[in-house]
C-alpha positions as CSV (number, residue, x, y, z in Angstrom):
1,M,21.3,16.7,-6.1
2,M,18.7,19.3,-5.3
3,N,17.0,18.8,-1.9
4,P,14.1,20.6,-0.3
5,Q,14.8,23.1,2.4
6,R,13.8,21.6,5.7
7,V,11.0,23.6,7.4
8,P,9.1,21.5,9.9
9,M,5.4,22.0,10.6
10,P,3.9,21.6,14.1
11,G,1.7,18.6,14.8
12,L,3.4,16.1,12.6
13,P,5.0,12.8,13.6
14,S,8.8,12.9,14.0
15,S,9.2,9.8,11.7
16,V,7.0,8.0,9.2
17,T,7.0,4.4,8.2
18,I,6.7,4.0,4.4
19,W,4.9,0.8,3.4
20,E,6.4,0.2,0.0
21,V,3.8,-1.5,-2.3
22,G,5.6,-1.2,-5.6
23,P,6.6,-4.9,-6.1
24,R,3.0,-6.0,-5.4
25,D,0.4,-3.3,-6.0
26,G,2.7,-1.4,-8.4
27,L,3.4,-4.3,-10.7
28,Q,0.1,-6.3,-10.4
29,N,-1.6,-4.5,-13.3
30,E,1.3,-4.7,-15.8
31,S,0.1,-6.5,-18.9
32,T,3.6,-7.8,-19.8
33,I,4.9,-10.3,-17.3
34,V,7.9,-9.0,-15.4
35,P,10.6,-11.7,-15.0
36,V,11.0,-12.9,-11.5
37,D,14.7,-12.0,-11.4
38,V,13.8,-8.4,-12.2
39,K,11.3,-8.4,-9.4
40,V,13.8,-9.8,-6.9
41,E,16.4,-7.2,-7.9
42,F,13.7,-4.5,-7.6
43,I,12.9,-5.6,-4.0
44,D,16.6,-5.8,-3.2
45,R,17.2,-2.2,-4.6
46,L,14.3,-0.9,-2.5
47,A,15.7,-2.4,0.6
48,A,19.2,-1.0,-0.2
49,A,17.6,2.5,-0.5
50,G,16.4,2.3,3.1
51,L,12.8,1.1,2.8
52,R,12.0,-1.2,5.8
53,V,8.6,-2.5,4.8
54,I,8.3,-3.9,1.3
55,E,5.2,-5.7,0.3
56,A,6.7,-8.4,-1.9
57,T,3.9,-10.2,-3.7
58,S,0.4,-11.8,-3.3
59,F,-0.8,-15.3,-3.1
60,V,-3.9,-14.8,-5.2
61,H,-4.9,-17.4,-7.8
62,P,-2.8,-16.9,-10.9
63,S,-5.9,-16.5,-13.1
64,W,-6.9,-13.4,-11.0
65,V,-3.5,-11.6,-11.3
66,P,-1.2,-13.4,-13.7
67,Q,1.6,-11.0,-12.9
68,L,2.0,-12.4,-9.4
69,A,1.8,-16.1,-10.4
70,D,5.5,-16.4,-9.5
71,A,5.0,-15.7,-5.8
72,E,6.6,-18.9,-4.5
73,D,9.5,-18.6,-6.9
74,L,10.1,-15.0,-5.9
75,L,10.0,-15.6,-2.2
76,T,12.3,-18.6,-2.6
77,R,14.9,-16.5,-4.4
78,L,14.6,-13.5,-2.2
79,Q,17.3,-13.1,0.4
80,P,15.8,-10.9,3.2
81,A,17.9,-7.9,4.2
82,P,18.4,-7.4,8.0
83,G,15.7,-5.3,9.5
84,V,13.4,-5.4,6.5
85,R,9.8,-6.7,6.6
86,Y,8.4,-8.4,3.6
87,P,4.6,-8.8,4.0
88,V,2.5,-10.5,1.4
89,L,-1.2,-10.3,0.4
90,V,-3.3,-13.4,1.0
91,P,-7.0,-13.6,-0.2
92,N,-8.1,-16.7,1.7
93,D,-7.1,-19.9,3.6
94,R,-5.3,-21.4,0.6
95,G,-3.3,-18.3,0.2
96,L,-2.3,-18.4,3.9
97,D,-1.3,-22.0,3.5
98,R,1.1,-21.0,0.7
99,A,2.5,-18.1,2.7
100,L,3.1,-20.2,5.9
101,A,4.8,-22.9,3.9
102,L,7.4,-20.3,2.8
103,G,8.0,-18.9,6.3
104,V,6.2,-15.6,5.7
105,R,5.9,-13.6,9.0
106,E,3.4,-10.9,8.0
107,I,0.3,-10.9,5.8
108,A,-2.4,-8.6,4.5
109,I,-6.0,-9.2,3.6
110,F,-7.9,-7.0,1.2
111,G,-11.5,-5.9,2.0
112,S,-13.9,-3.4,0.6
113,A,-16.1,-0.7,2.1
114,T,-18.6,-1.1,-0.7
115,E,-20.7,-4.0,-1.9
116,T,-20.1,-3.5,-5.6
117,F,-16.3,-3.5,-5.3
118,A,-16.4,-6.5,-2.9
119,K,-18.4,-8.4,-5.5
120,N,-16.1,-7.4,-8.4
121,N,-12.8,-8.0,-6.5
122,L,-13.7,-10.9,-4.2
123,N,-16.9,-12.3,-5.8
124,R,-18.5,-11.9,-2.4
125,T,-20.6,-9.4,-0.4
126,V,-18.9,-7.4,2.3
127,D,-20.4,-9.8,4.9
128,E,-19.3,-12.9,3.0
129,S,-15.8,-11.5,2.6
130,L,-15.5,-10.8,6.3
131,R,-16.6,-14.3,7.1
132,M,-14.0,-15.6,4.7
133,F,-11.3,-13.5,6.4
134,D,-12.2,-14.5,9.9
135,P,-10.4,-18.0,10.0
136,V,-7.5,-16.6,7.9
137,V,-6.8,-13.9,10.5
138,R,-7.3,-16.2,13.5
139,R,-5.0,-18.8,12.1
140,A,-2.4,-16.2,11.1
141,R,-2.5,-14.7,14.5
142,S,-2.2,-18.1,16.2
143,S,0.9,-18.7,14.1
144,G,2.5,-15.5,15.3
145,L,2.0,-13.5,12.1
146,R,1.2,-9.8,12.0
147,V,-2.0,-9.1,10.0
148,R,-2.8,-5.9,8.1
149,G,-6.3,-5.2,6.7
150,Y,-6.6,-3.2,3.5
151,L,-9.9,-1.4,3.2
152,S,-10.6,-0.2,-0.4
153,M,-13.1,2.4,-1.7
154,C,-13.0,4.5,1.5
155,F,-13.5,7.8,-0.2
156,G,-15.5,7.0,-3.3
157,D,-16.6,4.1,-5.5
158,P,-16.8,4.2,-9.4
159,W,-20.1,2.3,-9.3
160,E,-21.7,3.5,-6.1
161,G,-20.4,7.1,-6.0
162,E,-20.0,8.8,-2.6
163,V,-19.3,6.4,0.3
164,P,-20.7,7.5,3.6
165,I,-18.1,7.9,6.3
166,E,-20.2,5.9,8.7
167,Q,-20.3,3.0,6.2
168,V,-16.5,3.0,6.1
169,V,-16.2,3.1,9.9
170,S,-18.5,0.2,10.3
171,V,-16.5,-2.1,8.0
172,A,-13.2,-0.8,9.4
173,R,-14.4,-1.6,13.0
174,R,-15.3,-5.1,11.9
175,L,-11.8,-5.7,10.3
176,I,-10.2,-4.5,13.5
177,D,-12.5,-6.8,15.5
178,L,-11.4,-9.8,13.4
179,G,-7.9,-9.2,14.8
180,C,-6.1,-7.0,12.3
181,D,-3.1,-5.2,13.8
182,Q,-3.3,-2.4,11.3
183,L,-5.8,-1.0,8.9
184,S,-4.9,0.7,5.6
185,L,-7.5,3.2,4.3
186,G,-7.6,3.1,0.5
187,D,-8.6,5.9,-1.8
188,T,-8.8,3.4,-4.6
189,I,-9.9,5.8,-7.3
190,G,-8.1,8.9,-5.9
191,V,-11.2,11.1,-5.3
192,G,-10.5,11.9,-1.7
193,T,-9.6,15.4,-0.5
194,P,-8.0,16.6,2.8
195,G,-11.1,17.5,4.7
196,H,-12.6,14.1,3.9
197,V,-9.4,12.4,5.1
198,S,-9.4,14.3,8.4
199,A,-13.1,13.6,9.0
200,L,-12.8,9.9,8.4
201,I,-9.8,9.5,10.7
202,R,-11.7,11.5,13.4
203,A,-14.7,9.3,13.0
204,L,-12.6,6.1,13.3
205,D,-10.9,7.4,16.4
206,A,-14.3,8.1,17.9
207,A,-15.3,4.5,17.1
208,G,-12.2,3.1,18.9
209,V,-9.8,2.8,16.0
210,A,-7.0,5.2,17.0
211,P,-4.7,6.8,14.3
212,D,-1.8,4.7,15.5
213,R,-3.7,1.6,14.1
214,L,-4.1,3.2,10.7
215,A,-2.2,3.6,7.5
216,V,-3.3,5.5,4.4
217,H,-3.1,4.4,0.8
218,F,-3.7,7.2,-1.7
219,H,-4.0,7.2,-5.5
220,D,-3.1,10.3,-7.4
221,T,-5.8,10.2,-10.0
222,Y,-6.8,13.8,-9.3
223,G,-3.5,15.0,-7.9
224,Q,-4.6,14.9,-4.3
225,A,-2.4,12.2,-2.9
226,L,0.3,14.4,-1.2
227,A,-2.3,16.8,0.2
228,N,-4.3,13.9,1.6
229,T,-1.2,12.4,3.1
230,L,-0.4,15.6,4.9
231,A,-3.9,15.7,6.3
232,A,-3.5,12.1,7.5
233,L,-0.2,13.0,9.2
234,Q,-1.7,16.0,10.9
235,A,-4.5,13.7,12.2
236,G,-1.9,11.3,13.8
237,V,-1.3,8.7,11.2
238,S,2.4,7.7,10.8
239,T,2.3,4.8,8.2
240,V,1.9,5.8,4.6
241,D,1.6,3.4,1.6
242,A,3.5,4.4,-1.5
243,S,4.9,2.8,-4.7
244,A,8.3,3.5,-6.1
245,G,8.1,5.5,-9.3
246,G,4.3,5.9,-8.9
247,L,3.7,2.4,-10.3
248,G,0.3,0.8,-10.0
249,G,-3.4,1.0,-10.1
250,C,-6.1,-1.5,-9.5
251,P,-7.1,-4.3,-11.9
252,Y,-10.7,-4.2,-10.7
253,A,-11.3,-0.5,-10.9
254,K,-10.2,1.0,-14.2
255,S,-10.5,4.6,-13.0
256,A,-7.8,3.8,-10.4
257,T,-4.5,5.3,-11.7
258,G,-1.1,5.2,-10.1
259,N,-0.3,5.1,-6.5
260,L,1.3,7.9,-4.6
261,A,5.0,7.8,-5.7
262,T,7.4,7.0,-3.0
263,E,9.9,9.6,-4.2
264,D,7.3,12.3,-4.2
265,L,6.4,11.3,-0.6
266,V,10.0,11.2,0.5
267,W,10.7,14.7,-1.0
268,Q,7.7,16.1,0.9
269,L,8.7,14.5,4.2
270,N,12.3,15.6,3.8
271,G,11.1,19.1,3.5
272,L,9.0,18.8,6.6
273,G,11.8,17.4,8.6
274,V,10.1,14.0,9.1
275,E,12.5,11.1,9.1
276,T,11.9,8.1,6.8
277,G,15.4,6.5,6.6
278,V,15.2,6.5,2.8
279,D,18.0,7.5,0.5
280,L,16.1,9.5,-2.1
281,R,19.0,9.4,-4.6
282,A,19.2,5.6,-4.5
283,L,15.4,5.3,-4.7
284,V,15.2,7.5,-7.8
285,R,17.9,5.4,-9.4
286,T,15.9,2.3,-8.6
287,S,12.7,3.8,-10.2
288,L,14.6,4.9,-13.3
289,W,16.0,1.3,-13.6
290,M,12.5,-0.2,-13.3
291,A,11.1,2.3,-15.8
292,Q,13.7,1.1,-18.3
293,R,12.6,-2.5,-17.9
294,L,8.9,-1.5,-18.3
295,G,9.7,0.5,-21.3
296,R,8.2,3.8,-20.2
297,Q,8.8,6.9,-18.2
298,S,8.1,7.0,-14.5
299,P,5.0,9.0,-13.6
300,S,6.7,10.3,-10.5
301,A,7.3,14.1,-10.6
302,V,10.4,13.8,-8.4
303,V,11.9,10.9,-10.4
304,R,11.5,13.0,-13.6
305,A,12.9,16.1,-11.9
306,L,16.0,14.3,-10.6
307,A,16.6,11.9,-13.5
308,T,19.7,13.8,-14.7
309,E,21.1,14.3,-11.2
310,V,21.4,10.8,-9.9
């Protein structure tokens, strides 16, 4: 199989944690319901390929995201692999109840840097959503759970346009103050560029949110996801969200196309000499397998390039 030549760049982390979102964010917008046994096998294949953080599902109300209505069934069937973390998304106290009942050890909440998206996604203002998250985070932390905060629309909003950096920093700081262990900065509609990424991370650092508390979550709508990832790594971030095969989007923002493909990310990191622990060949086979079940070609450039070699 073709591999990139390893030529390290100075100033990058020696290793990167890939936060795999394919089973949750990647599949949530599929119009045809994916059978739960396919989802379980997908997660198992991702773990076997070396991914150590796999966001398994979400405890949202089934009417919001019908694709994830099988969350309990999926987690009941899932046999955790040693050393693999399986966080789940929870929107509220009821979602946390469901997660705790199944022994989940890590959750994520999903906030917004803009008012319009908060209202469309959570039916609340930014302030109201943070008030809703407060008891969820406190109860999760008191139960010994790790908590991640997603912050969407950090680089642009389809309704509000440009999002001021200071506005993002303000909401991010409030999520950290709630008790989130990590904050994932979302370029929900893929309009960010590397300079913007660097500036936001610097501003967050100045506000007391260091790069080691951050992750980045880029969409490739305008082909900027890998460039933005490199800028984030150069700024000190070492956790990157990605979706196997480039699956996903956002059901509440129609201009949000696919996530950064995990294979494309691994190819770049392999070339940079940054360790991920991921077997690219096994990962490509997994995405080809899932593409067959979805009935379409993977949008990942690396998957397409290596399809005949694995």
